[in-house]
LOZADO-27360 format. One record per residue (C-alpha): residue in three letters; x, y, z; residue number from 0. Coordinates in steps of 0.2 Angstrom, whole numbers. Example, Ala and Ser with C-alpha at 12.3 -4.5 7.8 and 13.67 -1.06 7.14 Angstrom:
<rs>
{ALA,{62,-22,39},0}
{SER,{68,-5,36},1}
</rs>
This chain:
<rs>
{MET,{29,63,133},0}
{ALA,{11,67,138},1}
{VAL,{12,84,128},2}
{ALA,{20,75,113},3}
{ALA,{8,60,113},4}
{ALA,{-6,73,114},5}
{PHE,{0,83,101},6}
{ALA,{0,68,89},7}
{GLY,{-17,64,93},8}
{ALA,{-25,80,92},9}
{VAL,{-15,84,75},10}
{PHE,{-21,64,68},11}
{LEU,{-38,67,74},12}
{THR,{-40,86,66},13}
{CYS,{-32,79,49},14}
{GLN,{-45,66,49},15}
{GLY,{-57,77,48},16}
{VAL,{-65,73,68},17}
{TRP,{-56,86,77},18}
{MET,{-70,85,91},19}
{LEU,{-63,69,97},20}
{ALA,{-49,78,102},21}
{LEU,{-56,85,116},22}
{ALA,{-58,69,125},23}
{LEU,{-40,63,124},24}
{PRO,{-38,70,143},25}
{LEU,{-52,57,148},26}
{PRO,{-41,41,150},27}
{VAL,{-29,51,161},28}
{LEU,{-42,54,175},29}
{LEU,{-42,36,175},30}
{LYS,{-26,37,185},31}
{LYS,{-25,42,202},32}
{GLU,{-5,47,202},33}
{ASP,{-1,66,199},34}
{ARG,{-20,66,188},35}
{TRP,{-22,83,187},36}
{CYS,{-3,87,182},37}
{ARG,{-5,73,170},38}
{CYS,{-23,81,164},39}
{ALA,{-16,98,162},40}
{LEU,{-1,91,151},41}
{VAL,{-12,81,140},42}
{CYS,{-24,96,138},43}
{LEU,{-8,108,136},44}
{GLY,{-2,95,120},45}
{VAL,{-21,94,113},46}
{ALA,{-22,112,113},47}
{ALA,{-6,115,104},48}
{GLY,{-9,102,90},49}
{LEU,{-24,109,86},50}
{THR,{-19,127,86},51}
{TRP,{-5,122,77},52}
{THR,{-14,111,63},53}
{ALA,{-25,124,63},54}
{GLY,{-13,138,58},55}
{TYR,{-5,128,45},56}
{ASN,{-22,125,35},57}
{ALA,{-23,144,35},58}
{TYR,{-6,149,31},59}
{PHE,{0,135,18},60}
{LEU,{-14,127,12},61}
{GLY,{-25,143,13},62}
{ALA,{-12,149,-1},63}
{ALA,{-15,134,-11},64}
{ARG,{-31,135,-10},65}
{ALA,{-30,155,-15},66}
{LEU,{-25,149,-33},67}
{GLY,{-35,134,-35},68}
{GLY,{-42,130,-51},69}
{GLN,{-35,147,-58},70}
{ARG,{-23,148,-74},71}
{THR,{-7,157,-69},72}
{GLN,{11,160,-70},73}
{LEU,{21,155,-55},74}
{ALA,{41,155,-52},75}
{ALA,{48,139,-47},76}
{SER,{62,127,-43},77}
{VAL,{64,109,-47},78}
{THR,{68,98,-33},79}
{ASP,{68,80,-40},80}
{TRP,{71,70,-54},81}
{PRO,{55,71,-66},82}
{TYR,{46,54,-70},83}
{GLU,{36,45,-83},84}
{THR,{17,43,-79},85}
{ALA,{2,35,-89},86}
{TYR,{-1,53,-97},87}
{GLY,{15,61,-100},88}
{ALA,{27,66,-86},89}
{GLY,{26,76,-70},90}
{VAL,{41,82,-59},91}
{GLU,{43,89,-40},92}
{VAL,{43,108,-38},93}
{ARG,{43,120,-26},94}
{VAL,{33,137,-31},95}
{SER,{34,155,-26},96}
{PRO,{21,166,-27},97}
{GLU,{20,184,-25},98}
{THR,{14,184,-10},99}
{GLY,{11,170,3},100}
{PRO,{24,156,8},101}
{ALA,{33,145,-4},102}
{LEU,{23,129,-7},103}
{ARG,{27,110,-13},104}
{ALA,{17,107,-30},105}
{THR,{18,92,-42},106}
{LEU,{18,95,-61},107}
{TYR,{10,86,-76},108}
{GLY,{12,88,-93},109}
{ASP,{18,82,-108},110}
{MET,{35,71,-107},111}
{GLU,{47,81,-120},112}
{PRO,{48,96,-109},113}
{LEU,{48,89,-90},114}
{MET,{57,75,-93},115}
{ASP,{73,88,-99},116}
{LEU,{71,95,-82},117}
{ARG,{85,92,-68},118}
{PRO,{84,96,-49},119}
{GLY,{88,115,-47},120}
{ASP,{82,122,-63},121}
{ALA,{73,139,-61},122}
{LEU,{56,137,-69},123}
{GLY,{42,150,-75},124}
{VAL,{26,139,-77},125}
{THR,{11,145,-82},126}
{ALA,{-3,131,-76},127}
{VAL,{-20,125,-72},128}
{TRP,{-17,122,-51},129}
{GLU,{-26,110,-41},130}
{ALA,{-29,114,-23},131}
{PRO,{-32,105,-10},132}
{PRO,{-52,105,-9},133}
{VAL,{-59,112,12},134}
{ARG,{-65,93,13},135}
{ARG,{-58,79,16},136}
{SER,{-55,72,0},137}
{GLU,{-46,53,-6},138}
{GLY,{-37,60,-19},139}
{TRP,{-28,72,-8},140}
{ILE,{-24,62,7},141}
{TYR,{-7,54,-1},142}
{ARG,{0,68,-8},143}
{LEU,{-4,79,9},144}
{SER,{4,66,16},145}
{GLN,{22,70,5},146}
{GLY,{19,87,10},147}
{VAL,{11,93,-8},148}
{HIS,{-1,105,-9},149}
{LEU,{-3,111,-27},150}
{THR,{-3,101,-42},151}
{GLY,{-1,109,-60},152}
{ASP,{-8,107,-76},153}
{VAL,{6,113,-88},154}
{LYS,{2,125,-101},155}
{GLU,{18,133,-104},156}
{LEU,{36,132,-96},157}
{GLU,{52,142,-98},158}
{TRP,{68,134,-88},159}
{GLU,{84,140,-85},160}
{ARG,{97,130,-78},161}
{PRO,{110,140,-66},162}
{ALA,{128,136,-68},163}
{ALA,{130,127,-52},164}
{VAL,{119,116,-44},165}
{PRO,{111,124,-29},166}
{LEU,{115,116,-12},167}
{ARG,{95,114,-9},168}
{ALA,{97,102,-26},169}
{LEU,{113,93,-20},170}
{PRO,{104,78,-12},171}
{ALA,{93,74,-27},172}
{TYR,{111,72,-36},173}
{TRP,{118,61,-25},174}
{SER,{102,51,-25},175}
{GLN,{103,48,-41},176}
{ALA,{123,45,-42},177}
{ILE,{118,32,-29},178}
{LYS,{105,23,-40},179}
{GLY,{118,25,-54},180}
{ALA,{131,15,-45},181}
{VAL,{120,2,-38},182}
{GLY,{113,-2,-58},183}
{GLU,{131,-1,-64},184}
{ALA,{140,-13,-50},185}
{PHE,{124,-27,-48},186}
{PRO,{118,-40,-59},187}
{ALA,{99,-33,-66},188}
{GLU,{90,-47,-55},189}
{GLY,{96,-39,-39},190}
{ALA,{99,-21,-42},191}
{GLY,{79,-16,-40},192}
{LEU,{79,-21,-22},193}
{VAL,{97,-14,-19},194}
{ILE,{91,2,-23},195}
{ALA,{76,0,-15},196}
{LEU,{85,-6,1},197}
{LEU,{95,10,1},198}
{THR,{82,24,-4},199}
{GLY,{66,16,-4},200}
{ASP,{63,19,-23},201}
{LYS,{52,4,-27},202}
{SER,{52,8,-46},203}
{GLY,{63,-4,-51},204}
{LEU,{56,-19,-42},205}
{SER,{46,-30,-55},206}
{SER,{27,-33,-51},207}
{ALA,{30,-50,-45},208}
{ASP,{46,-46,-36},209}
{TYR,{37,-33,-23},210}
{ASP,{21,-46,-26},211}
{ALA,{31,-61,-18},212}
{LEU,{38,-47,-4},213}
{ARG,{21,-41,1},214}
{ARG,{14,-56,4},215}
{ALA,{29,-64,11},216}
{GLY,{27,-51,25},217}
{LEU,{45,-41,18},218}
{ALA,{37,-26,10},219}
{HIS,{41,-16,25},220}
{ALA,{61,-18,19},221}
{VAL,{58,-8,4},222}
{ALA,{52,8,13},223}
{VAL,{66,15,23},224}
{SER,{61,15,42},225}
{GLY,{72,11,57},226}
{LEU,{75,-6,52},227}
{HIS,{88,2,41},228}
{MET,{94,15,53},229}
{GLY,{99,0,64},230}
{PHE,{107,-10,47},231}
{LEU,{118,8,48},232}
{VAL,{121,8,65},233}
{GLN,{127,-9,66},234}
{LEU,{140,-7,51},235}
{ALA,{144,8,59},236}
{VAL,{150,-4,74},237}
{ALA,{157,-17,64},238}
{LEU,{168,-2,55},239}
{THR,{174,6,69},240}
{GLY,{174,-7,82},241}
{SER,{165,5,94},242}
{ARG,{157,-4,109},243}
{TYR,{152,9,120},244}
{ARG,{135,19,116},245}
{ARG,{142,37,120},246}
{ARG,{156,32,106},247}
{THR,{142,24,94},248}
{ALA,{131,37,95},249}
{LEU,{147,50,89},250}
{VAL,{149,41,74},251}
{VAL,{133,37,69},252}
{LEU,{123,51,69},253}
{PRO,{135,61,58},254}
{LEU,{135,45,47},255}
{MET,{116,44,48},256}
{LEU,{115,63,42},257}
{CYS,{128,59,29},258}
{TYR,{115,44,23},259}
{VAL,{99,54,25},260}
{LEU,{108,67,12},261}
{MET,{116,56,1},262}
{VAL,{98,47,-3},263}
{GLY,{90,62,-5},264}
{GLY,{82,67,10},265}
{THR,{66,58,7},266}
{PRO,{53,58,18},267}
{SER,{52,40,26},268}
{VAL,{73,41,26},269}
{VAL,{71,58,37},270}
{ARG,{57,51,50},271}
{ALA,{66,36,49},272}
{ALA,{83,45,55},273}
{VAL,{73,59,67},274}
{MET,{67,43,76},275}
{ASN,{84,35,78},276}
{GLY,{93,51,80},277}
{LEU,{83,53,96},278}
{LEU,{88,38,103},279}
{LEU,{104,39,102},280}
{LEU,{107,57,110},281}
{GLY,{100,49,126},282}
{PRO,{119,41,129},283}
{LEU,{126,55,122},284}
{LEU,{121,69,132},285}
{GLY,{122,59,148},286}
{ARG,{105,54,150},287}
{GLU,{94,39,154},288}
{ASN,{86,31,137},289}
{ASP,{68,32,137},290}
{ALA,{60,26,123},291}
{PRO,{43,30,123},292}
{THR,{49,49,127},293}
{SER,{60,48,111},294}
{LEU,{47,42,101},295}
{SER,{32,52,105},296}
{LEU,{47,67,102},297}
{ALA,{49,62,84},298}
{LEU,{33,61,80},299}
{LEU,{29,77,88},300}
{LEU,{45,85,78},301}
{LEU,{39,78,62},302}
{LEU,{21,84,64},303}
{LEU,{27,102,69},304}
{GLN,{37,100,53},305}
{ASP,{20,95,42},306}
{PRO,{6,89,51},307}
{TYR,{-2,80,36},308}
{ALA,{12,68,38},309}
{CYS,{2,57,50},310}
{LEU,{-8,56,35},311}
{SER,{5,44,28},312}
{VAL,{1,24,28},313}
{SER,{21,23,29},314}
{LEU,{24,33,44},315}
{GLN,{7,26,55},316}
{LEU,{16,8,51},317}
{SER,{33,13,57},318}
{PHE,{26,22,72},319}
{ALA,{15,6,76},320}
{SER,{28,-5,75},321}
{VAL,{41,4,85},322}
{THR,{27,5,98},323}
{GLY,{24,-13,98},324}
{ILE,{41,-19,98},325}
{LEU,{44,-7,114},326}
{ALA,{26,-14,123},327}
{PHE,{27,-32,118},328}
{SER,{45,-38,111},329}
{GLY,{56,-37,128},330}
{ARG,{42,-48,138},331}
{MET,{39,-59,124},332}
{GLN,{57,-64,122},333}
{GLU,{57,-66,143},334}
{ALA,{43,-79,139},335}
{MET,{52,-86,126},336}
{THR,{69,-90,134},337}
{GLY,{62,-88,155},338}
{GLY,{71,-106,158},339}
{LEU,{86,-97,151},340}
{SER,{88,-82,158},341}
{ARG,{82,-88,176},342}
{LYS,{98,-97,177},343}
{GLU,{114,-90,188},344}
{GLY,{132,-87,186},345}
{PRO,{141,-101,177},346}
{GLU,{126,-112,174},347}
{ARG,{121,-97,165},348}
{GLU,{135,-95,156},349}
{GLY,{134,-110,149},350}
{ALA,{117,-110,145},351}
{ASP,{120,-96,134},352}
{ARG,{136,-104,126},353}
{ARG,{122,-119,122},354}
{HIS,{107,-113,114},355}
{PRO,{114,-97,108},356}
{LEU,{100,-99,90},357}
{TRP,{87,-102,101},358}
{ARG,{89,-84,109},359}
{TRP,{92,-77,94},360}
{ILE,{76,-87,84},361}
{ALA,{66,-80,101},362}
{ALA,{73,-61,98},363}
{SER,{68,-62,78},364}
{LEU,{52,-69,83},365}
{SER,{48,-58,98},366}
{VAL,{53,-41,88},367}
{THR,{41,-47,73},368}
{MET,{26,-53,83},369}
{GLY,{28,-36,93},370}
{ALA,{27,-27,77},371}
{MET,{12,-35,71},372}
{ALA,{4,-32,86},373}
{PHE,{-1,-15,79},374}
{THR,{3,-15,62},375}
{VAL,{-10,-27,60},376}
{PRO,{-27,-20,60},377}
{LEU,{-18,-4,48},378}
{LEU,{-13,-18,38},379}
{VAL,{-33,-25,36},380}
{GLY,{-38,-8,37},381}
{TYR,{-28,-2,24},382}
{PHE,{-25,-18,11},383}
{GLY,{-37,-30,20},384}
{THR,{-24,-43,19},385}
{VAL,{-12,-51,34},386}
{SER,{6,-63,30},387}
{LEU,{3,-78,41},388}
{ILE,{22,-82,35},389}
{SER,{29,-68,40},390}
{PRO,{36,-72,56},391}
{VAL,{46,-86,48},392}
{SER,{50,-75,31},393}
{ASN,{58,-61,43},394}
{LEU,{68,-76,52},395}
{LEU,{75,-80,37},396}
{CYS,{78,-66,27},397}
{LEU,{83,-51,40},398}
{PRO,{101,-57,42},399}
{LEU,{100,-57,23},400}
{LEU,{92,-39,20},401}
{GLN,{105,-33,33},402}
{LEU,{120,-40,22},403}
{THR,{112,-34,8},404}
{PHE,{107,-16,13},405}
{GLN,{124,-15,20},406}
{GLY,{136,-23,8},407}
{GLY,{126,-13,-7},408}
{LEU,{130,3,3},409}
{LEU,{147,0,4},410}
{THR,{147,-7,-14},411}
{ALA,{139,9,-21},412}
{LEU,{151,20,-11},413}
{LEU,{167,11,-22},414}
{GLN,{159,10,-38},415}
{ILE,{160,29,-36},416}
{LEU,{177,29,-32},417}
{CYS,{184,13,-41},418}
{PRO,{171,7,-53},419}
{ALA,{181,-9,-55},420}
{LEU,{181,-14,-37},421}
{GLY,{164,-8,-36},422}
{SER,{159,-19,-50},423}
{ALA,{168,-35,-44},424}
{LEU,{163,-32,-27},425}
{GLY,{143,-30,-33},426}
{GLN,{145,-48,-42},427}
{VAL,{148,-58,-23},428}
{VAL,{137,-44,-13},429}
{GLY,{124,-46,-28},430}
{LEU,{120,-65,-25},431}
{LEU,{113,-60,-8},432}
{PRO,{98,-50,-16},433}
{ARG,{93,-63,-28},434}
{LEU,{94,-74,-13},435}
{VAL,{82,-62,-3},436}
{LEU,{71,-62,-19},437}
{TYR,{70,-81,-23},438}
{LEU,{67,-85,-2},439}
{ALA,{52,-73,-3},440}
{SER,{45,-80,-19},441}
{ARG,{46,-99,-11},442}
{LEU,{38,-93,6},443}
{ALA,{24,-84,-2},444}
{ALA,{20,-98,-13},445}
{PHE,{13,-109,3},446}
{PRO,{-4,-110,6},447}
{LEU,{-13,-96,12},448}
{ALA,{5,-85,17},449}
{ASP,{-6,-71,16},450}
{VAL,{-25,-69,19},451}
{ALA,{-37,-60,12},452}
{VAL,{-46,-53,29},453}
{GLN,{-63,-51,22},454}
{GLY,{-81,-56,28},455}
{PRO,{-90,-55,46},456}
{TYR,{-80,-73,52},457}
{LEU,{-63,-68,49},458}
{MET,{-66,-49,55},459}
{ALA,{-75,-55,69},460}
{ALA,{-60,-67,73},461}
{LEU,{-48,-55,73},462}
{ALA,{-57,-43,83},463}
{GLY,{-58,-58,97},464}
{VAL,{-41,-61,96},465}
{TYR,{-35,-42,101},466}
{LEU,{-48,-43,114},467}
{LEU,{-43,-60,122},468}
{TRP,{-26,-54,122},469}
{ILE,{-31,-36,129},470}
{GLY,{-40,-45,143},471}
{TYR,{-24,-56,147},472}
{LEU,{-13,-41,148},473}
{MET,{-26,-33,160},474}
{TRP,{-28,-50,169},475}
{ARG,{-18,-48,189},476}
{GLY,{-19,-66,193},477}
{PRO,{-8,-79,186},478}
{ARG,{-5,-77,169},479}
{ARG,{-2,-93,157},480}
{PRO,{5,-86,140},481}
{LEU,{1,-104,131},482}
{VAL,{-19,-103,137},483}
{PRO,{-21,-86,125},484}
{VAL,{-11,-91,112},485}
{CYS,{-21,-111,110},486}
{CYS,{-37,-98,110},487}
{SER,{-31,-87,97},488}
{LEU,{-25,-99,86},489}
{ILE,{-41,-110,89},490}
{VAL,{-50,-95,84},491}
{LEU,{-42,-89,69},492}
{THR,{-43,-108,61},493}
{THR,{-62,-111,67},494}
{ALA,{-66,-93,56},495}
{MET,{-54,-98,40},496}
{MET,{-66,-114,41},497}
{LEU,{-81,-106,43},498}
{ASN,{-75,-92,29},499}
{VAL,{-70,-106,18},500}
{SER,{-89,-115,21},501}
{ALA,{-99,-100,17},502}
{TYR,{-88,-96,0},503}
{TRP,{-94,-114,-7},504}
{TRP,{-110,-117,1},505}
{GLY,{-124,-113,-10},506}
{SER,{-125,-117,-27},507}
{LEU,{-118,-97,-35},508}
{THR,{-108,-86,-25},509}
{MET,{-105,-69,-36},510}
{THR,{-91,-57,-28},511}
{VAL,{-87,-40,-34},512}
{LEU,{-69,-36,-25},513}
{ASP,{-66,-18,-21},514}
{VAL,{-51,-14,-32},515}
{GLY,{-52,4,-29},516}
{GLN,{-56,13,-47},517}
{GLY,{-57,-4,-57},518}
{GLN,{-65,-18,-60},519}
{CYS,{-64,-39,-55},520}
{ILE,{-79,-50,-54},521}
{ILE,{-77,-68,-48},522}
{LEU,{-93,-80,-51},523}
{ARG,{-94,-97,-44},524}
{CYS,{-105,-112,-49},525}
{GLY,{-103,-127,-40},526}
{GLU,{-84,-131,-40},527}
{ARG,{-82,-118,-58},528}
{VAL,{-75,-102,-55},529}
{ALA,{-74,-88,-67},530}
{VAL,{-65,-73,-68},531}
{VAL,{-74,-57,-75},532}
{ASP,{-60,-41,-79},533}
{CYS,{-44,-40,-67},534}
{GLY,{-40,-23,-66},535}
{SER,{-38,-7,-56},536}
{SER,{-28,11,-60},537}
{GLY,{-22,11,-42},538}
{GLU,{-23,-7,-31},539}
{ASP,{-13,-23,-41},540}
{ALA,{-29,-32,-45},541}
{GLY,{-23,-48,-46},542}
{SER,{-15,-50,-31},543}
{LEU,{-30,-45,-21},544}
{ALA,{-42,-56,-34},545}
{ALA,{-27,-70,-31},546}
{GLY,{-27,-68,-11},547}
{TYR,{-47,-68,-10},548}
{LEU,{-46,-85,-20},549}
{SER,{-32,-93,-12},550}
{THR,{-41,-87,7},551}
{VAL,{-57,-97,3},552}
{GLY,{-49,-113,-4},553}
{VAL,{-48,-109,-23},554}
{GLU,{-32,-115,-33},555}
{ARG,{-37,-115,-51},556}
{VAL,{-48,-102,-61},557}
{ASP,{-60,-111,-74},558}
{LEU,{-61,-95,-85},559}
{LEU,{-52,-79,-87},560}
{VAL,{-66,-66,-95},561}
{LEU,{-57,-48,-101},562}
{THR,{-73,-39,-106},563}
{HIS,{-57,-27,-112},564}
{CYS,{-40,-24,-110},565}
{HIS,{-41,-6,-104},566}
{ASP,{-27,-4,-87},567}
{ASP,{-42,-3,-74},568}
{HIS,{-50,-19,-83},569}
{ALA,{-36,-31,-87},570}
{ASN,{-20,-24,-79},571}
{GLY,{-18,-38,-64},572}
{ALA,{-21,-54,-77},573}
{GLN,{-3,-55,-78},574}
{THR,{-2,-58,-58},575}
{LEU,{-15,-68,-58},576}
{LEU,{-10,-80,-71},577}
{GLU,{6,-81,-61},578}
{ARG,{-3,-83,-43},579}
{LEU,{-14,-97,-49},580}
{GLU,{-17,-111,-62},581}
{VAL,{-28,-104,-75},582}
{SER,{-36,-113,-89},583}
{ALA,{-45,-103,-102},584}
{MET,{-44,-85,-106},585}
{ALA,{-58,-76,-118},586}
{VAL,{-55,-58,-126},587}
{PRO,{-65,-47,-138},588}
{GLN,{-59,-51,-156},589}
{VAL,{-54,-33,-163},590}
{ALA,{-44,-26,-178},591}
{GLU,{-35,-18,-169},592}
{PRO,{-30,-24,-150},593}
{PRO,{-22,-14,-138},594}
{ALA,{-3,-18,-133},595}
{LEU,{-11,-24,-117},596}
{GLN,{-21,-37,-125},597}
{GLY,{-6,-43,-136},598}
{GLU,{5,-46,-121},599}
{LEU,{-9,-55,-112},600}
{LEU,{-10,-66,-126},601}
{ALA,{8,-67,-127},602}
{ALA,{8,-73,-108},603}
{ALA,{-7,-85,-110},604}
{GLU,{1,-95,-126},605}
{GLU,{18,-98,-116},606}
{ARG,{8,-106,-102},607}
{GLY,{-2,-115,-116},608}
{LEU,{-20,-107,-109},609}
{GLN,{-33,-109,-119},610}
{VAL,{-37,-93,-129},611}
{VAL,{-55,-89,-135},612}
{GLN,{-56,-73,-145},613}
{VAL,{-74,-68,-144},614}
{GLY,{-82,-62,-163},615}
{GLU,{-99,-70,-160},616}
{ASP,{-110,-74,-145},617}
{MET,{-105,-88,-135},618}
{VAL,{-114,-99,-124},619}
{LEU,{-104,-110,-112},620}
{GLU,{-108,-122,-99},621}
{PHE,{-101,-117,-80},622}
{GLY,{-107,-131,-68},623}
{ASP,{-128,-129,-66},624}
{ALA,{-126,-111,-74},625}
{LEU,{-123,-104,-92},626}
{LEU,{-112,-91,-96},627}
{THR,{-119,-80,-112},628}
{LEU,{-103,-68,-119},629}
{TYR,{-108,-58,-130},630}
{ALA,{-96,-51,-143},631}
{PRO,{-92,-33,-145},632}
{LEU,{-106,-21,-152},633}
{GLY,{-97,-5,-155},634}
{SER,{-81,1,-163},635}
{GLY,{-68,14,-163},636}
{ASP,{-65,12,-146},637}
{THR,{-58,0,-134},638}
{ASN,{-73,4,-122},639}
{GLU,{-86,-1,-136},640}
{GLU,{-75,-14,-143},641}
{GLY,{-79,-25,-127},642}
{LEU,{-88,-39,-121},643}
{SER,{-103,-39,-110},644}
{LEU,{-108,-57,-100},645}
{LEU,{-124,-64,-93},646}
{CYS,{-124,-79,-80},647}
{GLU,{-140,-89,-77},648}
{ALA,{-141,-100,-62},649}
{GLY,{-157,-106,-59},650}
{ASP,{-169,-93,-54},651}
{PHE,{-155,-82,-53},652}
{SER,{-146,-70,-67},653}
{THR,{-133,-55,-67},654}
{LEU,{-127,-45,-83},655}
{ILE,{-109,-35,-84},656}
{THR,{-108,-24,-98},657}
{GLY,{-90,-20,-95},658}
{ASP,{-86,-2,-100},659}
{ALA,{-101,-1,-111},660}
{ASP,{-110,15,-116},661}
{GLN,{-128,19,-121},662}
{GLU,{-126,14,-139},663}
{VAL,{-120,0,-137},664}
{GLU,{-131,-4,-122},665}
{SER,{-146,1,-132},666}
{ARG,{-140,-13,-146},667}
{LEU,{-136,-24,-132},668}
{VAL,{-155,-24,-128},669}
{LYS,{-160,-24,-147},670}
{TYR,{-148,-37,-152},671}
{GLY,{-147,-47,-136},672}
{HIS,{-162,-57,-131},673}
{LEU,{-160,-51,-113},674}
{PRO,{-170,-56,-97},675}
{GLU,{-174,-49,-83},676}
{VAL,{-160,-50,-72},677}
{ASP,{-158,-51,-52},678}
{VAL,{-140,-41,-49},679}
{LEU,{-133,-28,-64},680}
{VAL,{-114,-23,-63},681}
{ALA,{-116,-5,-69},682}
{GLY,{-106,-2,-84},683}
{HIS,{-91,10,-84},684}
{HIS,{-88,12,-66},685}
{GLY,{-106,20,-64},686}
{SER,{-102,32,-77},687}
{LYS,{-115,45,-83},688}
{ASN,{-115,36,-102},689}
{ALA,{-121,19,-94},690}
{ALA,{-135,9,-85},691}
{SER,{-145,19,-98},692}
{LEU,{-165,20,-98},693}
{PRO,{-170,6,-110},694}
{LEU,{-157,-6,-102},695}
{LEU,{-164,-4,-85},696}
{ALA,{-183,-6,-93},697}
{ALA,{-176,-21,-102},698}
{VAL,{-167,-29,-87},699}
{ALA,{-176,-23,-74},700}
{PRO,{-164,-27,-59},701}
{GLU,{-167,-28,-43},702}
{THR,{-150,-24,-37},703}
{ALA,{-137,-13,-45},704}
{VAL,{-117,-15,-40},705}
{ILE,{-105,-2,-44},706}
{SER,{-87,-4,-44},707}
{CYS,{-79,11,-41},708}
{GLY,{-64,20,-30},709}
{TYR,{-57,37,-29},710}
{ASN,{-56,45,-47},711}
{THR,{-56,61,-57},712}
{TYR,{-69,58,-71},713}
{GLY,{-84,57,-58},714}
{HIS,{-88,39,-54},715}
{PRO,{-103,36,-51},716}
{ALA,{-112,50,-58},717}
{PRO,{-127,58,-48},718}
{GLU,{-138,57,-66},719}
{THR,{-133,36,-66},720}
{LEU,{-136,36,-47},721}
{LEU,{-154,43,-48},722}
{ARG,{-159,31,-64},723}
{LEU,{-153,18,-54},724}
{SER,{-164,23,-39},725}
{GLN,{-179,27,-48},726}
{ALA,{-179,9,-58},727}
{GLY,{-181,3,-41},728}
{CYS,{-163,-5,-37},729}
{ASP,{-154,-8,-21},730}
{ILE,{-136,1,-25},731}
{TYR,{-123,-5,-18},732}
{ARG,{-103,3,-21},733}
{THR,{-86,-3,-20},734}
{ASP,{-80,14,-14},735}
{LEU,{-93,13,1},736}
{GLN,{-96,-4,4},737}
{GLY,{-79,-14,0},738}
{THR,{-80,-28,-8},739}
{VAL,{-98,-35,-12},740}
{THR,{-105,-53,-14},741}
{ILE,{-120,-61,-15},742}
{SER,{-123,-78,-14},743}
{VAL,{-138,-89,-21},744}
{ARG,{-142,-103,-11},745}
</rs>
């Protein structure tokens, strides 16, 4: 275990770009007196192996990829998975074979017509401009590397040939497609997406509203194939075979697990779950005592030997964190919750077991959920900024239904392939389960504070305080009373939430620029009036983030939603916001040819009875004690130039938001808008080189500039824009560096 854990730690720190910290991993071992030097030697061995292995992987695989980076060249390749649509065409996963060096995994992007015709196993001759991961850590490549992708290619020319027989390597992709097709045919459309997600981890069939409800209810882990699903598979095997012995169960489940991995396409998440659970089952099969921590460490070692950068996968981190928490704490939690029952002996205990089976089941479910949250909550806060408070209740109610849905869905899909009539009949019955799960998830997610956006110093400090409190409790050598830290934790968290709400509502105006990645979402509050300016992102669900933030600070209604223009990165979250919160009115630019998204949002607003204002002339609106000036579009020819600008003035404070306006539109705004000097400028177009021009900066003389941006390939914010803002004397805040930016006026 020591070697495997140290190996994994060294790999993780190296992939994070801080390999020097791996040298400190042996230090904690020296604090133990027993076998101190032996353990230290094992940890040093693991660290050395991890550093060496990662360096070798970088030199062999990434070195070969970087040799192709930036070149336009033709390579032989084979398709490994089914093509899919993207925002600008199509993409497909391939395995490329350079003339020298190792085979590399790559993602090809190009037009839909040639790429969407490809099938797994097709042989390609592809000419593309190749992009490789840079030597320095790049946010855009973190996800790709975590999925084992070494190259991306912008396709220029493509020749392909379909083999007479499907290669063995490509068969799992066809089996996975067959399973998805069988589920789609057997189940009603309302539940098929959830069943496919449960079986394969493919969430594309889930609507954004359904997935958002699952996430807020704390059930999103159910649609990312993990050890939970392998547990469902084990229980299905036991139920079908009647096997109650561990060795016999292992003999049945291990081949079944392998078949399941191949059947659903052998995706990284499925393989990871199978390795983790397979090692746990090998103990009884080999007649060895099962040591769960050692099995878990060995599973991680095997996965990182295959691909060190798999440690960057958020799903892998969450999977291992949840299992670690369950192993460390769930047993003790369950014992504490059922201590009075377990201390009984003989007939008295048997009678208690018969009288309290429901409480034992509730205790087991809650202890597993709370144990899993012990190490996953910091990751969820770090990656997503939210925590689901309703998740213990959601898991208690929905996990049994999810288990039946998984098992029934798998049997139905197999039956649909063998006998479509029987499969369709069974699908109508089993199809009630996923619909019930989605209904419960939507109801649970609708509870006040079902999920909390952990923003601001109070909640972050409270979360850190709770963890320190429990660490101190676990290290305490005297008598332990779990009720004390539980009550203290509740008091600390409740107090922090009250302070967070009070801080938001204290003062005359609060302006919040949410960190939504590459996009924009700004919340203005003046008195009791709340306005949201833009709600979109290229990667995140801006509507869900905005609704979660507003719910956490006690906002139940948005008085005005202003969309400067209806590009995705400014408006694709508006639909979610309309579904999550009550919105009274919406303002959009009046343009001759509105984009499709604007038409969809207008239809959604009409369906909900919202007041809609299409701004064709400048408007001044009263907004509590503030005034909002909406400047009509001043450009033409492109949606960016046909957008709105907004000026908010409250007493001595003012802020200007220009959407994606370019320098030409900004010059017209200066000429015709009678702009005052402002305190805060939200830099246009995410800090593009064509925004925040010198004439605009001279006219409004902002003291502070806020740039809403995230990872992108456009170069935002541009160095020249940052230089102009700096020379204008602006204090610059960026959501990609500082996160959510809040400005309060007292």
